[in-house]
C-alpha positions as CSV (number, residue, x, y, z in Angstrom):
1,M,-29.7,35.8,-14.3
2,P,-27.8,32.5,-14.6
3,D,-27.2,31.0,-17.8
4,P,-29.6,28.2,-18.7
5,A,-27.0,26.1,-20.3
6,S,-24.7,26.4,-17.1
7,A,-27.7,25.6,-14.9
8,A,-28.5,22.5,-17.1
9,A,-24.9,21.3,-16.9
10,W,-24.7,21.7,-13.0
11,S,-28.1,19.9,-12.7
12,T,-26.8,17.0,-14.8
13,M,-23.6,16.7,-12.8
14,V,-25.4,16.7,-9.6
15,T,-27.9,14.1,-10.9
16,V,-24.9,11.8,-12.1
17,A,-23.1,12.2,-8.9
18,F,-26.0,11.4,-6.8
19,G,-27.1,8.4,-9.0
20,L,-23.5,7.0,-9.0
21,S,-23.5,7.3,-5.1
22,V,-26.7,5.5,-4.9
23,I,-25.4,2.7,-7.3
24,G,-22.2,2.4,-5.3
25,T,-24.1,2.1,-2.1
26,L,-26.4,-0.6,-3.4
27,A,-23.7,-2.5,-5.0
28,T,-21.7,-2.5,-1.6
29,K,-24.8,-3.7,0.3
30,L,-25.5,-6.4,-2.2
31,L,-21.9,-7.7,-2.4
32,D,-21.1,-7.2,1.3
33,R,-20.4,-10.7,2.7
34,S,-18.0,-9.5,5.4
35,G,-20.5,-9.4,8.3
36,A,-19.7,-13.1,9.4
37,R,-16.0,-12.5,8.5
38,T,-15.8,-9.4,10.7
39,D,-17.4,-11.3,13.6
40,T,-14.7,-14.0,13.3
41,I,-11.9,-11.5,13.1
42,R,-13.3,-9.6,16.1
43,A,-13.5,-12.8,18.1
44,G,-9.9,-13.7,17.2
45,Y,-8.8,-10.3,18.3
46,A,-10.6,-10.7,21.6
47,D,-8.9,-14.2,22.2
48,A,-5.5,-12.6,21.2
49,A,-6.1,-9.8,23.8
50,K,-7.0,-12.4,26.5
51,A,-3.9,-14.4,25.7
52,L,-1.7,-11.4,25.9
53,N,-3.2,-10.2,29.0
54,A,-2.7,-13.6,30.6
55,W,0.9,-13.7,29.4
56,G,1.6,-10.2,30.8
57,R,0.1,-11.2,34.2
58,F,2.3,-14.3,34.2
59,R,5.4,-12.4,33.1
60,F,5.2,-9.8,35.9
61,G,4.2,-12.3,38.6
62,C,0.7,-10.9,39.0
63,G,-0.8,-14.4,38.9
64,G,0.0,-17.9,38.4
65,G,2.9,-18.1,40.6
């Protein structure tokens, strides 16, 4: 039979760990302002990829003369 003190300690640790993860998740969601920033960065990367692709085509004579 398990020791009641040991079971209580495990129960407390699991409750604290779960509580901290919930608090961390809520804090992240409340403080997350990076949605618009992420879209801006993604658009910038897409523009850079387009520019590099166009440069590569020009460099190897695949378009633009």
